[in-house]
LODRENKOL-944003 format. One line per field, with one value per residue: chain; residue in three letters; x, y, z of N, C-alpha, C, O, CB in turn; residue number from 1. Coordinates in steps of 0.1 Angstrom, whole numbers. Glycine has a CB too. Layout:
// residues N
unit	A, ...
code	ALA, ...
nu	X, ...
nv	Y, ...
nw	Z, ...
cau	X, ...
cav	Y, ...
caw	Z, ...
cu	X, ...
cv	Y, ...
cw	Z, ...
ou	X, ...
ov	Y, ...
ow	Z, ...
cbu	X, ...
cbv	Y, ...
cbw	Z, ...
pos	NUM, ...
END
This chain:
// residues 52
unit	A, A, A, A, A, A, A, A, A, A, A, A, A, A, A, A, A, A, A, A, A, A, A, A, A, A, A, A, A, A, A, A, A, A, A, A, A, A, A, A, A, A, A, A, A, A, A, A, A, A, A, A
code	MET, ALA, ARG, GLN, SER, LEU, LEU, GLY, ASP, ILE, TRP, GLY, PHE, LEU, ARG, VAL, ARG, LYS, VAL, TRP, TRP, LEU, LEU, PRO, THR, ILE, ILE, VAL, LEU, LEU, LEU, MET, GLY, VAL, LEU, ALA, VAL, ALA, SER, GLN, VAL, PRO, TYR, LEU, ALA, PRO, PHE, ILE, TYR, ALA, LEU, PHE
nu	8, 6, 22, 6, 9, 9, -7, -23, -37, -51, -67, -82, -96, -111, -127, -141, -154, -168, -163, -161, -159, -135, -116, -109, -97, -74, -61, -55, -37, -16, -8, 1, 22, 39, 44, 58, 81, 91, 97, 121, 140, 165, 165, 138, 124, 120, 100, 79, 74, 65, 40, 24
nv	-12, 22, 49, 78, 113, 139, 161, 148, 130, 148, 160, 138, 132, 156, 153, 128, 130, 153, 179, 207, 232, 233, 238, 267, 273, 256, 266, 292, 286, 274, 295, 313, 298, 298, 325, 329, 314, 328, 352, 348, 350, 371, 391, 392, 400, 429, 435, 419, 429, 454, 449, 448
nw	0, -9, 7, 20, 18, 43, 37, 18, 34, 50, 31, 22, 46, 49, 26, 29, 54, 51, 62, 55, 66, 80, 62, 57, 81, 81, 59, 68, 89, 75, 59, 80, 89, 67, 66, 90, 85, 63, 74, 87, 68, 58, 37, 30, 52, 57, 39, 47, 73, 66, 58, 81
cau	0, 14, 21, 1, 14, 1, -18, -32, -45, -60, -77, -91, -104, -121, -136, -149, -162, -175, -161, -155, -157, -122, -106, -104, -88, -62, -54, -49, -26, -5, -3, 9, 35, 48, 48, 68, 94, 96, 102, 134, 149, 168, 161, 123, 119, 115, 87, 68, 71, 58, 26, 18
cav	0, 34, 58, 91, 125, 145, 169, 139, 125, 158, 162, 126, 134, 166, 148, 117, 134, 165, 190, 217, 244, 232, 243, 280, 272, 250, 275, 303, 280, 272, 309, 318, 290, 303, 339, 327, 309, 338, 363, 345, 353, 385, 400, 393, 406, 443, 435, 413, 439, 465, 445, 450
caw	0, -10, 18, 16, 25, 53, 30, 12, 45, 54, 20, 23, 58, 45, 15, 34, 65, 47, 72, 47, 74, 85, 52, 59, 93, 77, 50, 76, 96, 65, 56, 91, 89, 56, 70, 100, 79, 54, 82, 91, 57, 60, 26, 29, 64, 56, 31, 56, 84, 60, 57, 93
cu	9, 11, 17, 9, 4, -11, -28, -42, -55, -71, -87, -101, -115, -132, -146, -159, -171, -175, -154, -152, -143, -112, -101, -94, -74, -54, -48, -37, -14, 1, 5, 22, 44, 53, 59, 82, 100, 102, 116, 144, 152, 164, 146, 117, 113, 101, 76, 64, 63, 43, 18, 21
cv	12, 43, 72, 102, 130, 153, 160, 133, 135, 160, 150, 127, 144, 161, 137, 122, 147, 176, 201, 230, 244, 238, 257, 280, 266, 259, 287, 298, 278, 285, 315, 311, 295, 317, 338, 323, 321, 350, 361, 348, 367, 395, 401, 400, 420, 444, 430, 423, 451, 462, 448, 463
cw	0, 2, 14, 24, 35, 47, 23, 22, 49, 44, 20, 35, 55, 35, 21, 45, 62, 57, 65, 55, 80, 75, 54, 71, 89, 68, 58, 83, 87, 61, 67, 92, 79, 60, 81, 95, 70, 62, 87, 80, 57, 49, 24, 41, 63, 48, 39, 67, 79, 59, 69, 99
ou	18, 0, 23, 14, -7, -22, -40, -54, -67, -83, -99, -112, -127, -144, -158, -171, -180, -185, -143, -145, -138, -101, -89, -84, -64, -42, -36, -27, -3, 13, 16, 32, 56, 64, 69, 92, 112, 110, 123, 156, 143, 160, 141, 106, 102, 93, 64, 53, 56, 35, 6, 16
ov	13, 44, 78, 99, 126, 152, 163, 131, 132, 162, 152, 124, 142, 164, 138, 119, 150, 182, 205, 239, 254, 242, 259, 288, 272, 260, 290, 305, 281, 287, 321, 317, 297, 320, 346, 328, 323, 357, 370, 348, 376, 406, 410, 405, 422, 452, 434, 424, 457, 471, 450, 467
ow	8, 7, 4, 35, 36, 51, 22, 19, 51, 47, 18, 33, 58, 36, 17, 44, 70, 60, 68, 50, 85, 79, 53, 71, 93, 69, 55, 84, 91, 60, 65, 96, 81, 57, 80, 99, 71, 57, 92, 83, 56, 52, 17, 40, 68, 52, 38, 70, 86, 58, 69, 109
cbu	-10, 10, 35, -14, 19, 9, -11, -25, -36, -53, -70, -83, -96, -114, -128, -141, -153, -190, -154, -163, -167, -118, -113, -115, -94, -65, -64, -59, -30, -11, -14, 0, 32, 40, 36, 64, 91, 85, 92, 135, 143, 183, 168, 117, 129, 125, 89, 73, 84, 64, 25, 21
cbv	0, 42, 59, 92, 136, 155, 178, 128, 121, 172, 163, 114, 139, 178, 142, 106, 137, 161, 185, 220, 244, 218, 242, 290, 264, 236, 281, 308, 267, 265, 318, 316, 276, 304, 346, 317, 297, 343, 366, 331, 348, 386, 396, 379, 405, 452, 427, 400, 444, 469, 430, 439
cbw	12, -23, 26, 18, 15, 63, 19, 5, 57, 57, 6, 24, 70, 40, 4, 39, 77, 43, 84, 35, 86, 89, 38, 62, 104, 69, 40, 85, 103, 53, 52, 104, 87, 43, 75, 111, 70, 45, 94, 95, 43, 62, 13, 27, 75, 49, 18, 61, 90, 46, 53, 103
pos	1, 2, 3, 4, 5, 6, 7, 8, 9, 10, 11, 12, 13, 14, 15, 16, 17, 18, 19, 20, 21, 22, 23, 24, 25, 26, 27, 28, 29, 30, 31, 32, 33, 34, 35, 36, 37, 38, 39, 40, 41, 42, 43, 44, 45, 46, 47, 48, 49, 50, 51, 52
END
């Protein structure tokens, strides 16, 4: 049996259980994670800080 990725598992859970209200929460959490990682890059930090 092929091993699924984490995102594949989450997508399967959303599709089978029909809990589409979780999708915006997951997207916001992913965006916050990307923002946290991008803020550690020195040449991107001034642009990110300007957003807030």
